[in-house]
N, C-alpha and C positions, 0 to 999 in steps of 0.2 A: 680427907681430903686437905691439901697443905695448900695456902696460899703462899704466892711468890711476888717480892717486893719489885720495882722496875729495877734497881741495882742489881737483882741477881740475875738480869740476861746476861746472855751471850755481848762479849766486848765488841764484836762485827754489830750486833744489832745496835747497841748504845750510840758507835759512830754513825752510823745511818740516821739515827734520830736526831743527834746533834746536828748532822750536814743538813736534813730537811729544815731544822726550826731557824737556820741562819738564813732563808729568803733566797734571792734572787741576785745574781752577780749583775752589772751592767751589760754584758756580751751576753746575758741569756735572756734579759730583757728584751733589748733588741731583735734577737732572734725570735722569740715569742711574738713579739707585736708585728715582726714582718710576716710570720706566720698565720696570725688570727687575721690579717689584713687581706691576704690572699684566700682564706677560707671565705671572709665575709665576700669578697666578692664571687668567689664561685656558687655561695648559696643566694647572694642575691641574683645571680644571672638564673642558676636553676630555678630561684622564685618567679622570675621574668617568663621565663621560658614556659613554666606551667601555669600563669596568670594568662599567657598571651593564648595557649592552648586551650583554656579554661572558655575563654572567650568566642575561639571558633567552634567549642561545642555549643556554647550558647547560641551561636547564631543557626547552626546545624540545628538543635533543637527547635528554635523559633521557625526557621523553614519547614522541618519536619510538620510542626502543627499548624503552618499555613496550608501547606499540602494536602492534608487531612481533610482540613477546612473545605478547600478547592473539590477535592474529588468528590465530598460529601453531597454539595449544594448543585453544581455544576452539571454534571453527567444526569441527574434527575430532571434537572429545569429544560435541559436542551432535549432530553427525549420524549417531553411531554408538549414541545415548542410547536406550535401552529405557525407563527411566525416570528422571524427574529431581525434584528437591525442593527449595525454597530455604527449608526451616524454619530457623530460628536458633535456635531453642530446642534444646538437646541431648537431653533427655527427649523431645520429640515428635519429633526426627528420629531418634532410635535405636529409638523403636516405629514409626513409617512404614518403615523399613529392615526391620525385622523381620517387616512384615507381609504382602511382597510373596508373591504366589501363585506357587504352580508356572507355569513351568519355573524361573522365577527363585529365590523360595526367601528365606529369612532373609540378609540382607545386612549384619545389624548387624556392627558389627566391635571388636576388644579394644583399639584404639588409645585412650589418653584425650590427649584435643586440651585444651591450658590455656592459657588467654588467646588463644581464639582463637573467632571465628564464623564458621560455615557461610553462605556466600552463593549456594552453588548445588553441591548432589552429584549425580552422575550415575553410572547403573548401565549398563556398556557388556556388550557379550557380548565373551569372550575367543575371537579370531580362530586363536590358535594351538593353542587347547585347545576343541574342539568340545563344546558343551552347558556350559561353565563363564563366569561372571560376573566383573568386578570392578568395584570403586568408583573415580572419581574425585570428589573433593572440592575447591571452591574455598573458599579459608578468607582471612576479612579478619583480617590479625594487624601488632601494632607489634613493629618488629625495630631494636633502638636508639632512635632519633628517628625513624626513618620508620615510616609505615602502609604495607603493603603487601598485595599478593593473590598467595598462595601455592597450589599445584597440588600436591595428594597423590594420590598412586595408590595406592590398597590392594588388593594380590592376596591370593587366598585370606582375604578376611575371617571374622573370628570364629572361625579355626581355628589350630591350634599352629602352623602354616607361612605365619600371617598375615607380609607384609612391604609395605613402605612407601617409595616414592621420592620425592621432594622436588623440584620445581623454583619459583623465584621468578618468577611472569609481570610483575606490576607493582608499583612501587617508589616511585611518585609520590602516592599515594594520599594524599587529605586525612583530617586526625586528627577524632574524631569531634566532633560538636557539642556547645556547653556549652550547660546548661541553661539557658533563659530567666529570668533574672533578675526579670521582673517577674510569674511564676508561683510564688508560695510553694511549690507542690506539687511543681513540676518536680525531678527526680534526675537527677543526671549518667547518661551513657550508659553501660553495661556490657556484657560479652560475654554473649551471649545474646540481647539487643535486636537487631532489624532492623539491620543494616548498609547501608540503601537510600541513605544521604549519599554513600556510596563506590561501591557496587555496586548496579545496578538490575536484576533479572532479571523480564521481562513475558512472558508467550505472544504469538506470533506467531496472528496471526488475518488469515484472507482477507476475503471480502465477508461472513460472517456469523461468530458468535462458534464458529467452531472450533478449537480448539488446532492449531496444526502446529508447533510446536517454539518456541524461546525466543531472543529477543533478549537481548542483555547489554549495558547501559550500565556504563564503566568512567569515575567522574569522577575529576580529577586535583586535586590541591591547589592548583594555579595557574586553577583555575576551568574548564579546557577538560573534553572528553569526547570519548569515543569507544564508539560503536558497533558491536556485530556479532554473528552469531548462525549457528543452524543449525536445522535440523527432522531429528527422530530416526527415521531411515530403518529404524532395527532394530525401532523400536516400530511400525512402519507409520503414523506420522503421515504425513497426506495433505500434499502438496507442491503448489504453484501449476502449474499443466501449460497447454502450448502447446495449440491447437486437437485437434492429432494425438494428445495424451496423453502427450506427451514432457515429463521430470522439467525443471525449470529449476533451475541450478545451487544446491545446497544451502547453499552457504558466503554466499552474498548475499541481504541481508535480502530476502524479496517487496515486491511493491508491494501496496497494498489494492487496486488497483485488477487487476479478473480473475475469472477463475471462470465458472460456468454462473448465467444469468439467465434466467428465463420471465416472460414476460409475460402474464395471462390477461383477456382483452378481452370485456366484457358486449355480444354481438350480438343481444340480444331486440330486441323490437319496440318496447319501453318508451324505448329510448335515442333514435331519432328522432320518437316521440310529443313528447318532450321537447324538440326542437329540438336535439337533443345529438350527432347522428350526425357530421356534418363536422366538429366539434371533437374527437371522440373519435378519428377517424380521423387528422387532423393531427396529435394528441399523440401518437399511437402512431407515426406515421410520423420524426416529430422525437426520440422515444425512441430509435429505430433510428438516427437520423443522428447523436444527440449521444455513441451508442457507439461509432460506427464509426472505427476507425483502433485500438482499445484491445484487449487480448489477454482478452475477453469472449467466451464461447460465448452465442447466444441462441437462445431458442425462443418464438414466438409462437402463442398457444393462444386460439380462440374459444369461447365457451360461450354458450349459450341453452336450447334442449330438450335438447340435447346438448353434447359439447365435440369440436373439432376442432383440427388444425394448420393455421396459418394459412402454410403455403410454397407453394411451386409445387407443382402437382397437389395432393393430399390429404394428402400428406407423411407422416410416421410419429411416431408417440407416441415420447416417450422420445428424440428425435435434436435435435441442438442443430448451427447453423452458427455459422462463425468472423466477429465482427466486425473481425478483422484481414485474414483473406486470403482469403474466399470473397465476394466484391463481389456475384457473381451470385446468391447465394441473399439476400443480405440483401436485393438488387433485389426477388426474385420475393416475398418478404415482404412488401415495401413495396408491391409490384404489388397481391397479394392484399387488400393492408388498403385502397387505394383504388380497386379494382375493387367496392366494393359502395357502389350510385349514392346519389345524394343523396335520400331521404326525408323528410326533416325537415319534421316539421307537416304531412304529407300522407299517413299511415299508415292503412290499414284493418286493423283489427286479424284480421279473420277472412278475406279476400281473398288470401292468397297462394296462387299455383299449385302444382300440383304441378311436380316434375320439370323444373324450370327451371335447374338447373345450380347447382354449387357457387360460394357467394358472390354470388350473384344478387340477394338480398335479404338482410332486415336478421334472419335467422335463417337456418342454415346447411343444416338439415335439411329434405326434402320430408315436410311433417308431414299427418296427416288434415284435411283442412279445416274440421272443429270444434275444431281446437285452437288454443287461444290463443296467438297470436304476441306475446306479453310472456311466454311460458314462459321461466323461469331458472332453471338449475340448477347451482348453487354447486359440490356437491360433486364433480359431474361435472369442472369444469373443476379444481379442488385435484388429484380424484385420479389426472386425467391426466399432470399435471407429474408422479408420482411411482410410481404403480402400472401396471402392463403390462394390458392390458384383455383380461382373460382371466376367465371367469365362476366362479362359487363364491366362497367366503371365504379363499381361500390365495392371491390374486394375489401374484405377486413382484414386487418391486421393480423399477424400469428398472435398466439396467446403469450408467446416467449419471444420479446426482441433481442437482436444482439446487441451486444455493447461495443464491439469494434467489430469491422470488417475488412478483411484482407483481401484484394482484389486484383488478383493475378493476372495479366494479360500478354500476350506478344504482339498484338495486333490492332487493327480499328473494325470495329463493329458494321455488319453488313445485314443485320436482321433487328428485328425487333418481335414484341410480342403483343401490339396493340390490334390485332385481327378482332372480331366480335365474340370468338371463342377462347382468346388469349395463345391463338397458335402461332408459331412462328412467319413471322411474313418478311419480302425481299424489300430493302430499305437502302437509299444510297448512305452513303458514309454520314454525310451530313444530318439526315433526319434519324438515323439509328443512335448519333451520338444524342442528339435533343432527347431520345425517348430514355437513354441509360442518364441522361442530366434528370428527368424528373422521378425516375427510380431512386436516382440517389439521393434528390431532395426529400423524398419519402421517407426515406431510411434514415436521414439526418433529423426531420422532424420527429421521428419516433423516436431520437435519442441515441441512433448508434453515430460513432465514430467512423468514418469510411476512409481508409488509404488504398491508394493504388500504386501496383508495380508494375512498370512496363520494361518487359527484358526482350533481349535479343537484337537484331538491327534495326527495329524502330525505335529504340530508346535513344538513338541519336539523329533521327528524323523531325525536324520541325513541327510537322505536321500533325503525325501520332501524337507527339509529346503536348500538343496544345490541347489535343481532343481529349486526351485522357486527362488533362489539367483541369480542363472545363468540367469535368464530371466530379473528379475529389477534390479540386482545390490547388491551390497556386503555392503551397509553403513546399520547397523542395528538401528532400534529404541530402544534408552535407556530410553525413559520412563516406565510409570508404570499406572496403572490402580488399584484403592482401592476401590472396589463396597462397602464393608462394613463401608468405611470410607466417600463414596463418593467425592472422591478425584482423580485428573486425573494431572499426572505429564507429560507435555507435550513433556518433552526432545528436543531431537533434530528431531520434527515432521516436522519441516520447511525443513530439507535437506535429510530424511531418505529414504533409497529406499527398507527396507523391515520391516514390523510390523509383531510380533509374538504374540498369546494369545489364550485364549480359548473364547469362543462361547460368555459365561458371559460377557465378557471383550470386546467383539467387540464394541459395542455402544461406550464406552470410548474410544477406539482405533479411530472411525472415529470421534467423538468429537474432538481429539487431532489433529486430519488432518484440521477441520475446524478453531479450534483456530489458529493454525500456518498460516491461508490463510487469514481470515476473524475476528478473535476474537481482541476485543477491538475496534472497528469501529462503526459510526456512519454513515447511509445511508440517505440523504435526497431527498426528492422529493415535488415538486409543486402543491398544488392543491387549485382552487377557487371555494369557497360556492358560488352560486349564487341564493340559497335560494328553489330552486326548486332541485337541485342535485349539487353534487360535482365532478366539472370535471377539467381535467390536459391541462393546457395552452400550446396552440401549439406555443406561441413564448412567447417573455419578456424575461428579465434579475435579476436575485434576486441573492444579494450579502450576504453570510453567513461569520460571524467572529467568532470563538472560540480561544483555547488558541493556536491551532498548526498552526494557519494564517487564511487568508481570502481565500474565493473560491466563485467562479462566479457559478451559474447554469442558464445557456443560453440555453433556451429550443429549440433554432433553433440547436442546436449542441448533445445534451444529455438531458437523461429523468432522472437523477439523478447524485449528486455527495456525495463522501463518505470521510469523515473525518478517519484518524488514528491516536491513542492515545498511546503513550507508558507509563511503569508501572514501578518506581523505584522499588527495591529489596523488596519482601516483601509484594510489594503493588498489591491487587487484584480489587481495584475499585477505581473510583474517583469522584466525580462530576465535570461534564462541562456545561458551559454555552454557548450554541450558540445563536447568535442575526443574526436576520436579518434587513438587511437596507432596510428605507422605500422607498418603489416605488410609484411614483406617480398614483393614481387613485384606490389604493387599502390599505384597511384597515387588520390589523394584526386582526385574530380571534383566533387561537389554534394549538394546534399540538396533531398528533394520532401517537404515539411512540409503537412499537411492538419489543419484541424478541423472539426466538423460534415459530414465529407464532401465539404469545401471547400478547393483550393487556399490558404495562406498567403498574404498581400500581401507580396513582397520589398521592401525601400528600406532607406535608412539609418535610423539612430535617431531623427535629428532630425525626419523625417517622421509624425506621428500615427498614418496610416494603417498604416505599417509592421508587418511582424509578423516578419518573418524577414531576417536577412542574413548574410553569411560573420564568421566570427571575424574580430575586429578585430586580433589580433596574428597575422594569417596562418596560423594553424594549424589542420591539416585538422579540419573539423567545421562546426558550426552553431551562431548566437546565434539565440534564438527568445525571441518575448514569452509568457510563460506567464500564463494568465489563471486565476483561481481558479473560474471557473463553465465551464470546458470540460477535454476533455482534447484533446491536440494527438498526430497519429502523423508522424515523418520515415522515409523510407527515406533511408538514408546511402550514398551512390552512390562506387564506385571504378570505374578501369578497370585491368585486367590490363597490366603493363608488356609 
């Protein structure tokens, strides 16, 4: 190998080396300095963005940890609750804790909380020591610069052996709000004031205003919020159940859609006299169609001279059929309704033949020929939703009570069932109304919400309106039905007592009630395709995630789960994705989704007629178009591996 000296390099290489050794000219130095400045600014900007993003990620991580702690403690405490209170004033709180009756007794404690506000205090049974109870109190406090939610567990409260254990549950809560500078009377927030800006506690409700536990919303400093909750099984609070009476997982907030609904239909002869027979039948069938596929249990009762159940055969009072899982019984009720012939405008008041069979004419019972076919017995209809049909004044309640009673009539009552054997007796209108009022009070005291719908020409008559108002309540519906434009404004349907309208508007009125109860919901059931048949699994847990959160469908506890979706002002529909978590041993196949008893149209989002499609990201599940005025049900189908 030969070594070569530097001077032996090519002339062009020597020239390049000499040029490099000379350094920068002034122009080159200015250019390089300018470019360096630009690069430094760009790098600094990128670094600032990266730091900002890292800070946001840190906030999200901290809030995620808080959510984990909240979900770990709160549902468990609430599901074991005997009593709960969110009183923030310490004096009022102490008085309530001291006022509990046996077997709980005085639960006031010795500990003094300083600079601390109660947001939720729970009395729990001590499972380790039967007959004993302890307290859990969640409190809003400042620790250093942070505002936190702290859980205190107080054992042996008010005794010499009282002990307290403390857990920090959430650390990213907002500080108290500043007083309104425009309000000279405004004062700063202080402990003892409600801390709803940080933690909101609301009673759960099903179809009616009956508490079944609490939902707790924790608001975070960055504006996010998280809601969880539970129902006090120890306090015998009611939980939504499926049609067979099995409990839904208490740690998952229940849907507003569910419970037992009874619809009472006036089948007296005055209905076809007003040409309202076909409208009433169509509206009632539509009501059942609207609820089909929801976790609602239904009963249909007709009333005229007396009351009767409009299911297959004569049916039994106090029984319900599932709108989710009993299609044959739903169809039988619809057939019973549509089986009444069209007699609009051609009714002869005194000509009904006896013994023609159930449901053959516009009143159910075979009556003496002298009985007026327009007989109407409000008391009988309302009574039969609530009380067992036995003689005497001590009739027991039905084992299953309705949560919602929808009472449809076209006139005023002229009978009651207050005879010694509860058979119908003629009454003056005022007396029959009073008997209806008493039956309504019994129904409400048993937990039902009772709403009345007065249709036909009496809906504009002050006397009949006042009479039905005295039975169902004075809060009138402020919505509207526009048949020409096919538009329903549901107004205050969720809280109204009395609905008024024409027969041709009845379908829209009933739909507004359904929308208030179950509109904008999706109910899921799990099915397994074995190849030879599609069956319902008797056990197993399937988890579903959508924009409103994650729910578990545990077949040991429930037959379905329901998601509720909210809508912005002016919004009437939205696409939502529902994803099923992978369950070992099964492969996702697809979904069968329906609304109003009819299949949804399958197609891409670009197709205006499309209502359901596979998930765009390929995940197991389904994407559906949810509308505010309907309830959707989907059978989520898998195959065994």
